[in-house]
Structures are given as structure tokens and as C-alpha cells.
mmCIF file of the C-alpha atoms, coordinates in Angstrom:
data_MODEL
# 
_entry.id   MODEL 
# 
loop_
_atom_site.group_PDB 
_atom_site.id 
_atom_site.type_symbol 
_atom_site.label_atom_id 
_atom_site.label_alt_id 
_atom_site.label_comp_id 
_atom_site.label_asym_id 
_atom_site.label_entity_id 
_atom_site.label_seq_id 
_atom_site.pdbx_PDB_ins_code 
_atom_site.Cartn_x 
_atom_site.Cartn_y 
_atom_site.Cartn_z 
_atom_site.occupancy 
_atom_site.B_iso_or_equiv 
_atom_site.pdbx_formal_charge 
_atom_site.auth_seq_id 
_atom_site.auth_comp_id 
_atom_site.auth_asym_id 
_atom_site.auth_atom_id 
_atom_site.pdbx_PDB_model_num 
ATOM 1   C CA . MET A 1 1   ? 0.049   -0.059 -0.011 1.00 0.00 ? 1   MET A CA 1 
ATOM 2   C CA . ASP A 1 2   ? 0.964   3.564  -0.855 1.00 0.00 ? 2   ASP A CA 1 
ATOM 3   C CA . LEU A 1 3   ? -0.429  6.155  1.837  1.00 0.00 ? 3   LEU A CA 1 
ATOM 4   C CA . ASP A 1 4   ? 0.351   9.719  2.150  1.00 0.00 ? 4   ASP A CA 1 
ATOM 5   C CA . LEU A 1 5   ? -1.236  11.580 5.318  1.00 0.00 ? 5   LEU A CA 1 
ATOM 6   C CA . SER A 1 6   ? -1.181  15.181 6.229  1.00 0.00 ? 6   SER A CA 1 
ATOM 7   C CA . PHE A 1 7   ? -2.160  16.579 9.787  1.00 0.00 ? 7   PHE A CA 1 
ATOM 8   C CA . ALA A 1 8   ? -2.875  20.406 9.958  1.00 0.00 ? 8   ALA A CA 1 
ATOM 9   C CA . ASN A 1 9   ? -5.070  22.485 12.116 1.00 0.00 ? 9   ASN A CA 1 
ATOM 10  C CA . GLY A 1 10  ? -7.300  19.550 13.327 1.00 0.00 ? 10  GLY A CA 1 
ATOM 11  C CA . ASN A 1 11  ? -7.649  18.217 9.885  1.00 0.00 ? 11  ASN A CA 1 
ATOM 12  C CA . MET A 1 12  ? -6.429  15.034 8.485  1.00 0.00 ? 12  MET A CA 1 
ATOM 13  C CA . THR A 1 13  ? -6.246  14.416 4.785  1.00 0.00 ? 13  THR A CA 1 
ATOM 14  C CA . GLY A 1 14  ? -4.444  12.053 2.415  1.00 0.00 ? 14  GLY A CA 1 
ATOM 15  C CA . SER A 1 15  ? -4.482  9.775  -0.662 1.00 0.00 ? 15  SER A CA 1 
ATOM 16  C CA . GLY A 1 16  ? -3.126  6.412  -1.616 1.00 0.00 ? 16  GLY A CA 1 
ATOM 17  C CA . ILE A 1 17  ? -3.511  3.171  -3.352 1.00 0.00 ? 17  ILE A CA 1 
ATOM 18  C CA . ASP A 1 18  ? -4.006  -0.478 -2.044 1.00 0.00 ? 18  ASP A CA 1 
ATOM 19  C CA . ASN A 1 19  ? -5.078  -3.685 -3.510 1.00 0.00 ? 19  ASN A CA 1 
ATOM 20  C CA . ILE A 1 20  ? -8.770  -2.442 -3.673 1.00 0.00 ? 20  ILE A CA 1 
ATOM 21  C CA . GLY A 1 21  ? -7.811  0.658  -5.733 1.00 0.00 ? 21  GLY A CA 1 
ATOM 22  C CA . PRO A 1 22  ? -6.949  4.324  -5.242 1.00 0.00 ? 22  PRO A CA 1 
ATOM 23  C CA . PHE A 1 23  ? -8.494  6.093  -2.402 1.00 0.00 ? 23  PHE A CA 1 
ATOM 24  C CA . LEU A 1 24  ? -8.992  9.703  -0.599 1.00 0.00 ? 24  LEU A CA 1 
ATOM 25  C CA . ILE A 1 25  ? -8.695  10.172 3.147  1.00 0.00 ? 25  ILE A CA 1 
ATOM 26  C CA . GLN A 1 26  ? -10.872 13.137 4.733  1.00 0.00 ? 26  GLN A CA 1 
ATOM 27  C CA . GLY A 1 27  ? -10.951 13.344 8.546  1.00 0.00 ? 27  GLY A CA 1 
ATOM 28  C CA . ARG A 1 28  ? -10.199 14.985 11.899 1.00 0.00 ? 28  ARG A CA 1 
ATOM 29  C CA . TYR A 1 29  ? -7.696  14.640 14.780 1.00 0.00 ? 29  TYR A CA 1 
ATOM 30  C CA . ASP A 1 30  ? -7.498  16.173 18.244 1.00 0.00 ? 30  ASP A CA 1 
ATOM 31  C CA . SER A 1 31  ? -4.000  16.890 19.286 1.00 0.00 ? 31  SER A CA 1 
ATOM 32  C CA . ALA A 1 32  ? -4.762  16.747 22.975 1.00 0.00 ? 32  ALA A CA 1 
ATOM 33  C CA . SER A 1 33  ? -6.206  13.262 22.952 1.00 0.00 ? 33  SER A CA 1 
ATOM 34  C CA . GLN A 1 34  ? -4.390  12.030 20.040 1.00 0.00 ? 34  GLN A CA 1 
ATOM 35  C CA . GLU A 1 35  ? -7.656  10.651 18.671 1.00 0.00 ? 35  GLU A CA 1 
ATOM 36  C CA . CYS A 1 36  ? -8.183  10.711 14.872 1.00 0.00 ? 36  CYS A CA 1 
ATOM 37  C CA . TYR A 1 37  ? -11.221 9.503  12.710 1.00 0.00 ? 37  TYR A CA 1 
ATOM 38  C CA . TRP A 1 38  ? -11.633 9.648  9.115  1.00 0.00 ? 38  TRP A CA 1 
ATOM 39  C CA . THR A 1 39  ? -13.334 8.338  6.067  1.00 0.00 ? 39  THR A CA 1 
ATOM 40  C CA . LYS A 1 40  ? -11.371 6.434  3.383  1.00 0.00 ? 40  LYS A CA 1 
ATOM 41  C CA . THR A 1 41  ? -13.204 6.711  0.011  1.00 0.00 ? 41  THR A CA 1 
ATOM 42  C CA . TYR A 1 42  ? -12.450 4.587  -2.794 1.00 0.00 ? 42  TYR A CA 1 
ATOM 43  C CA . ILE A 1 43  ? -12.712 6.322  -6.052 1.00 0.00 ? 43  ILE A CA 1 
ATOM 44  C CA . GLY A 1 44  ? -16.100 5.187  -7.623 1.00 0.00 ? 44  GLY A CA 1 
ATOM 45  C CA . ALA A 1 45  ? -16.662 2.637  -4.970 1.00 0.00 ? 45  ALA A CA 1 
ATOM 46  C CA . HIS A 1 46  ? -17.347 2.355  -1.280 1.00 0.00 ? 46  HIS A CA 1 
ATOM 47  C CA . ASP A 1 47  ? -16.099 4.213  1.980  1.00 0.00 ? 47  ASP A CA 1 
ATOM 48  C CA . VAL A 1 48  ? -14.494 2.670  4.976  1.00 0.00 ? 48  VAL A CA 1 
ATOM 49  C CA . PHE A 1 49  ? -14.714 4.631  8.384  1.00 0.00 ? 49  PHE A CA 1 
ATOM 50  C CA . TYR A 1 50  ? -11.805 4.651  10.712 1.00 0.00 ? 50  TYR A CA 1 
ATOM 51  C CA . ARG A 1 51  ? -11.208 5.594  14.286 1.00 0.00 ? 51  ARG A CA 1 
ATOM 52  C CA . GLY A 1 52  ? -7.936  5.541  16.073 1.00 0.00 ? 52  GLY A CA 1 
ATOM 53  C CA . PHE A 1 53  ? -5.253  6.816  18.392 1.00 0.00 ? 53  PHE A CA 1 
ATOM 54  C CA . ARG A 1 54  ? -1.898  8.345  17.407 1.00 0.00 ? 54  ARG A CA 1 
ATOM 55  C CA . GLU A 1 55  ? 1.044   7.167  19.387 1.00 0.00 ? 55  GLU A CA 1 
ATOM 56  C CA . GLY A 1 56  ? 4.834   6.892  18.954 1.00 0.00 ? 56  GLY A CA 1 
ATOM 57  C CA . LYS A 1 57  ? 4.603   3.954  16.544 1.00 0.00 ? 57  LYS A CA 1 
ATOM 58  C CA . GLY A 1 58  ? 1.623   5.126  14.363 1.00 0.00 ? 58  GLY A CA 1 
ATOM 59  C CA . ILE A 1 59  ? -2.020  4.954  14.651 1.00 0.00 ? 59  ILE A CA 1 
ATOM 60  C CA . TRP A 1 60  ? -4.016  2.011  16.082 1.00 0.00 ? 60  TRP A CA 1 
ATOM 61  C CA . GLY A 1 61  ? -7.709  1.648  15.833 1.00 0.00 ? 61  GLY A CA 1 
ATOM 62  C CA . THR A 1 62  ? -10.853 0.145  14.398 1.00 0.00 ? 62  THR A CA 1 
ATOM 63  C CA . TRP A 1 63  ? -12.207 0.188  10.779 1.00 0.00 ? 63  TRP A CA 1 
ATOM 64  C CA . GLU A 1 64  ? -15.815 -0.183 9.865  1.00 0.00 ? 64  GLU A CA 1 
ATOM 65  C CA . ILE A 1 65  ? -17.781 -0.756 6.432  1.00 0.00 ? 65  ILE A CA 1 
ATOM 66  C CA . GLY A 1 66  ? -21.486 -0.610 7.105  1.00 0.00 ? 66  GLY A CA 1 
ATOM 67  C CA . LEU A 1 67  ? -22.887 -2.352 10.182 1.00 0.00 ? 67  LEU A CA 1 
ATOM 68  C CA . TYR A 1 68  ? -21.336 -5.623 9.903  1.00 0.00 ? 68  TYR A CA 1 
ATOM 69  C CA . ASN A 1 69  ? -17.829 -5.461 8.542  1.00 0.00 ? 69  ASN A CA 1 
ATOM 70  C CA . ARG A 1 70  ? -15.233 -4.286 11.057 1.00 0.00 ? 70  ARG A CA 1 
ATOM 71  C CA . GLY A 1 71  ? -11.949 -4.988 12.403 1.00 0.00 ? 71  GLY A CA 1 
ATOM 72  C CA . GLY A 1 72  ? -8.674  -3.603 13.633 1.00 0.00 ? 72  GLY A CA 1 
ATOM 73  C CA . PHE A 1 73  ? -5.692  -1.631 11.902 1.00 0.00 ? 73  PHE A CA 1 
ATOM 74  C CA . HIS A 1 74  ? -2.319  -0.510 12.620 1.00 0.00 ? 74  HIS A CA 1 
ATOM 75  C CA . ILE A 1 75  ? -0.654  2.198  10.316 1.00 0.00 ? 75  ILE A CA 1 
ATOM 76  C CA . TRP A 1 76  ? 3.069   3.179  10.934 1.00 0.00 ? 76  TRP A CA 1 
ATOM 77  C CA . PRO A 1 77  ? 5.497   5.143  9.083  1.00 0.00 ? 77  PRO A CA 1 
ATOM 78  C CA . LEU A 1 78  ? 8.487   3.522  7.334  1.00 0.00 ? 78  LEU A CA 1 
ATOM 79  C CA . HIS A 1 79  ? 11.847  5.100  8.278  1.00 0.00 ? 79  HIS A CA 1 
ATOM 80  C CA . SER A 1 80  ? 14.121  6.724  5.700  1.00 0.00 ? 80  SER A CA 1 
ATOM 81  C CA . GLY A 1 81  ? 15.787  3.974  3.655  1.00 0.00 ? 81  GLY A CA 1 
ATOM 82  C CA . GLN A 1 82  ? 13.352  1.316  4.731  1.00 0.00 ? 82  GLN A CA 1 
ATOM 83  C CA . ALA A 1 83  ? 10.901  2.013  1.762  1.00 0.00 ? 83  ALA A CA 1 
ATOM 84  C CA . GLU A 1 84  ? 13.566  1.786  -0.673 1.00 0.00 ? 84  GLU A CA 1 
ATOM 85  C CA . GLN A 1 85  ? 14.812  -1.464 0.532  1.00 0.00 ? 85  GLN A CA 1 
ATOM 86  C CA . ARG A 1 86  ? 11.320  -2.906 0.821  1.00 0.00 ? 86  ARG A CA 1 
ATOM 87  C CA . ALA A 1 87  ? 10.505  -1.594 -2.847 1.00 0.00 ? 87  ALA A CA 1 
ATOM 88  C CA . THR A 1 88  ? 13.673  -3.189 -4.099 1.00 0.00 ? 88  THR A CA 1 
ATOM 89  C CA . SER A 1 89  ? 12.965  -6.555 -2.405 1.00 0.00 ? 89  SER A CA 1 
ATOM 90  C CA . VAL A 1 90  ? 9.459   -6.901 -3.914 1.00 0.00 ? 90  VAL A CA 1 
ATOM 91  C CA . GLY A 1 91  ? 10.406  -5.418 -7.168 1.00 0.00 ? 91  GLY A CA 1 
ATOM 92  C CA . GLN A 1 92  ? 8.100   -2.388 -6.980 1.00 0.00 ? 92  GLN A CA 1 
ATOM 93  C CA . PRO A 1 93  ? 9.455   0.618  -8.935 1.00 0.00 ? 93  PRO A CA 1 
ATOM 94  C CA . GLU A 1 94  ? 7.951   3.344  -6.326 1.00 0.00 ? 94  GLU A CA 1 
ATOM 95  C CA . PRO A 1 95  ? 8.694   3.052  -2.725 1.00 0.00 ? 95  PRO A CA 1 
ATOM 96  C CA . VAL A 1 96  ? 6.048   2.208  -0.238 1.00 0.00 ? 96  VAL A CA 1 
ATOM 97  C CA . THR A 1 97  ? 5.762   5.086  2.235  1.00 0.00 ? 97  THR A CA 1 
ATOM 98  C CA . ALA A 1 98  ? 3.514   3.518  4.976  1.00 0.00 ? 98  ALA A CA 1 
ATOM 99  C CA . ALA A 1 99  ? 2.208   0.141  5.978  1.00 0.00 ? 99  ALA A CA 1 
ATOM 100 C CA . LEU A 1 100 ? -1.230  -0.805 6.977  1.00 0.00 ? 100 LEU A CA 1 
ATOM 101 C CA . VAL A 1 101 ? -2.338  -4.045 8.738  1.00 0.00 ? 101 VAL A CA 1 
ATOM 102 C CA . MET A 1 102 ? -6.157  -4.597 8.936  1.00 0.00 ? 102 MET A CA 1 
ATOM 103 C CA . THR A 1 103 ? -7.802  -7.456 11.053 1.00 0.00 ? 103 THR A CA 1 
ATOM 104 C CA . GLY A 1 104 ? -11.422 -8.441 11.544 1.00 0.00 ? 104 GLY A CA 1 
ATOM 105 C CA . GLU A 1 105 ? -14.552 -9.746 9.886  1.00 0.00 ? 105 GLU A CA 1 
ATOM 106 C CA . LYS A 1 106 ? -15.329 -9.301 6.195  1.00 0.00 ? 106 LYS A CA 1 
# 
């Protein structure tokens, strides 16, 4: 997955692409509580709702699609050089900038 996130003035925005397709991120964060919540919108498709907490190693939380599809996730930044090493090891022409692990029911 490629994922770029920006945090400014309580707003959280981003974009990326994963095995489902390209997506946009739009949401909010609270710097005091470190809570963030956003919608991941797949272009021309469905939305996924996220709620998580920022901490030193990324963002942990839950995702939800509709009423019955939900699970957990963890997003963490890749460190300088790590993206290039990973891209080379799997033969990708562009570096991966973040990693996402999702668990739960589908």
C-alpha cells in the first residue's frame, strides 16, 4: 500500500492506493487526546470509516464498512531507507511510504 497522510489545524487528509484501488482520506484529529477519525473513500466505490489513536509508533484503531464489517488496523511510518529496501525486495518501482495491517471480519 502507498499512503500519504497530512495533519494540519485539526484536519487529516491524504491519498493512496492499495489492493482494492485508489482512495482519498478526509477526517479530523484532536492533538490533545491523540484521537483521529476519518473516511477512506475508494474512487467510484465504497467508503471505510476509521477511528484511531496516534502514538509513537503510528495509529491504532478500528475500521468499519456498514454495520457488520469491522476490524482492527495499525498504520506506521516507514523510516528513511526502509521504503527503498522494501521496494527493491518486492520489485516495486516506487517506494512504499506507509504500512497498514487490518484484521477483522469481512
